N, C-alpha and C positions, 0 to 999 in steps of 0.2 A: 626359314630365319637366315637372315644374312650370317652372314658366319667371318670371327676376327678377324678371321686368316686373309681378308680379301684385299685387294688392293689398294692403297688413297684413290679416288675420285677425284673431278678437277676439278678443280674449283670456282668459283662464278663470279669471283671477285676483277676490278680490272686489271688486273698485274698481282697474279698467283704465289702464295708467297712458295720458296723455292727450297728444298728439301733441307738443303744449307742454314734456312734463316728459321725452317721451324725445329730439324735439330739446336740451333744455336739458343734459341728461344727452350728449349726443354732442359739442355744444363745448367742455364738461367733455371728455372723452376728445381731445377735439382738440385743444388746451389742451397736455395734457398730455404726447402727441403730435407734435409739432408740427413742422413739417419747416424745414430753414432756407431764407435765400430762392436762386432755383435763383444767381442771380450766384455764393452762393462754389462750386454742383457742377460747373462749364461748361455749355456751352451744349448738353450732347449729353443731361442730363438734364431733361426734360419734364414740366412741372409743372400743377398741376391746383389750382384754389378752393374756397377752405374749402366756401364754398356748393356748389357738384358736389358736396364730397367727402362730407359731410353725408346729402345727394338719395342720391348711389348707396349709402351703406356702410348708411343707415337704410333703407333697400328691401333688398339684401342683406342685412340677421340678418332679416328675414320671413320670406328664404330658406334661412337657415338651421335657426329656429327649425321651420319647414316638417320642414328632412333631418333635424333631432335626435327630431322625433318617429318622421318615417319606422322609421331608424333601431330604435328601442326598437319603433316597431312591432310588425317584421318580424325582431327579431334580427342585425341584420345584424352585422357587425365590419369593426370602419372603424383600419387602422392609418395616418398621415402623419407623415411623418418632416421636420425640418424643419432642414436643411443647409447648410450657406456662412461666410466669414470670418467672424470676432469683428469682428461693429458694426454686418454685415450688413441686417440690422431682422425680424428672427429672432423673437424675444422679443414686438416692437408685435404683427406679424401674427399671431404665438399667441392671443395676449393681444383683438387683436379678435374668431378666431373662437370665443375660445368665453365671450367679454363676457355675452350673455345668454339663458344653454347651462348647462342643465343640468348641476351638479361629481358628479353619479353617471354621466351617462351620458356627456360628453362628460371623459375626463382629461385633464390637461398631467403628461410626465413628464421631469425635468430631472436627470438621473444625476448623482451628483457623483464622487467621483475614484473608482476600485476599492477596497475594504480590501485588504487583505496574505490572507484567508478567499476572493473572492475569484477575484483574481487566479488562483487556483490553482481556478479550475475551469475545462469551457466558455466558451469565449468568449463566445458568444452571449447566458448563462448568466442573465444578470445580469437583461439584457431579456429572455428570453421573464417573468419573470416579472409583466410587463404587459403582458405583450398582451390584449390587448379581449376582455372571454364576449360571450354576447350580447348583441343592443340598445346597445352601450358602441362608440363612437370614442375614440383615443390620439393626440392629439400628441408624442410624443417632440420638445423641443426640443434635438439634438445624441441620436445613437442610434450603433448597434452601426457605425458607419462614423468613430467612434470612431479606429478604426486605422485605416483610411483617408490619415485629415486628420493633427489632431494629432498622437497615436503613432506614425504614420512619420516625421514633420518633427522631429518633438522628440526622438527616440531612443530611446521610453518600447514600446518593443518591439524583436523583434528580428528578422532578413531572414528569418526564419523561418516566424518568429509574422507578417509582414505576409502574405507569402507566401503562404499557408495561406487565410489572412482569401481575398486575391481568389479562393481555391481556391473553395470552401464559401460566401460571402453567397450567389452565382446559386445555388445547390440552397438557399439554406437562403432564402433569399426564395418560389424558388418553392413549398418545400413548404407555406408560407404560404400561400399565394395558392391550392394543390389542398386545401387546408384550408379553405378559402373565407371566409377574411380576405380586403378586397381593401386594396392596399399602394400606397400614394404620394408621390412620396421630390419632394422639391423642393432647389433650389441655388440659394441667393440669390445673386447675383453684386452688387459691388460693386465702382467701383476704384480704384481708390490717391489720388484726390488725396478720393476723398469717404470713405473709412476713415476718412485721417491726421484730416480734418476730425472727425469724433466722435471716433477720441478724441480731437482739443483739447474739443471738450466737453465731453466726460464730468471730465478733469480739472481743466476750470473752475468744473465747478458740482457741491461736496459733495452732494448728493442723489440725482448719475450713480457718483459715481466706485469704488462698491462693484461697478461695470460695468467698471471696466479692471483689471484684473491682472498680474500681472507676469508673466505666460506670452503679455497676449494686449502686452503689449510686445516679449520679446521675437518673441513671432510678423510686427511686423512687418518687423523688419531680414531676414526666410526670406518674403517673398512669391515670387521665382521660385518656391522649394522646395513654399511652396504649391499654387500654381498646378501644376505638375508634379508632386505629386500626386495631384491632383483630377484633371489631365484623366486620370493610370496608371487612377484611380478609375474615373475613367466609363467606361472602354473596360471596363473589366473588368465592370460592374452595369448599367449601361445598357442592360439588357434588353426583350425585347415583356413578357413579363410585369409586369413593375414598369419602367418607362421611370423616368430625370432630365426634372424639367420643371424649367429657370431658368425664374427669376425679376428681372429686370434691376429690382432693388432702391437706384438711385439718391436715387429719390424715392419716400422712405416711405409716404406715402398713394395713389402714383399700384400700388406692387406690393401694399399691401394690399388693395387693390379686389382688382387682377388675381386675388389669388390666391384670395380667398374666392368669381367668380367663377368660377375655372378648377375648381378645389373642388365645386364647387357643379354645375358639367356632367359630372363624371366618375364625377357617385354616379346613376343612373337614377330620385329620389326621385317620395315621387305626396303630396298635398297630406292629412294626414293630420290636421288639426290639430281639438282635438275643440269639441263645439259652446259658446256661452258655459254657464255658467256660475245658476242661478239658486239667490242661497242662503234656506233657513228665516229667517223672524222671530225671534231667540234667545229662547229659554226665559225664562218663570218664572225674580226672583229666591230663592224659599223660601227669604224673610222673610234673605236673608243678608246681614248688617255687614261691613266689613270696616272691618282690623282702621285703629288711630290710623297715621296719617300715622308718625309719632313714632318709629315703631317700626323701625320702615324704614333704613337706612345710603343715601342718593343718590349721585352721584353729581356733584358740583359744577359749578354752573352758571357757566362759564365766560362763556362767547358764550352 
């Protein structure tokens, strides 16, 4: 397996991004996904300095690019499930993984509420439609485990449907593994105090308020019920072929780095990065004359 300490390989674009370009982009994203002061989330939440975070993230993203090329070249199929409590940091981790990857190879699936037609289908049917083909990675932002979590706690499924799910899902996942799909399952664990702080942050920030649904608010009063549902889910579905990996997510930056590093460690990829491409000179214009600029409608340059 390629080591995460490997140096950045040459890019295949016409004009490779410099280290300064990459650093500027990572710093911008770090601001977008900034962590709160550690004192607000308790002494148990370890932090990581921004400089260290960006350095480690840059190294891991180079390895993700290698993983992506290996998946494409070998026809490997990978499914990664991201589960956990509301505001546990699943979305940020998914963005961090998919940031520099080809969306034709690495897809994010975040299904909404099932339609009336989907409610009459086999439960796994709408999820199976999004499983990867050869050379694809699919990141599920919540998955079929909705039935063991929100549907169970909020009463959106019957007792029989819930029991049938717990019986069926181990065999469903074994079928996926036997077919050659790598199934990786992450549970993002966040403390009660940290979840409350993140909820309040979403309330206070108009740009984040869309993340907080009435269902999220209601879930706060059912903390124990969700804990019991998670325990029952783990007891029934934490198996050798597709185990659950728990992520300590009270600190977002550390959680992202830990998930990236762990994901890379689970897949025995090799460095198949294509060699640099030499661009040929542009051909003769053949007397081409560009139409007048005034004939085109441009976006106003406000900035």
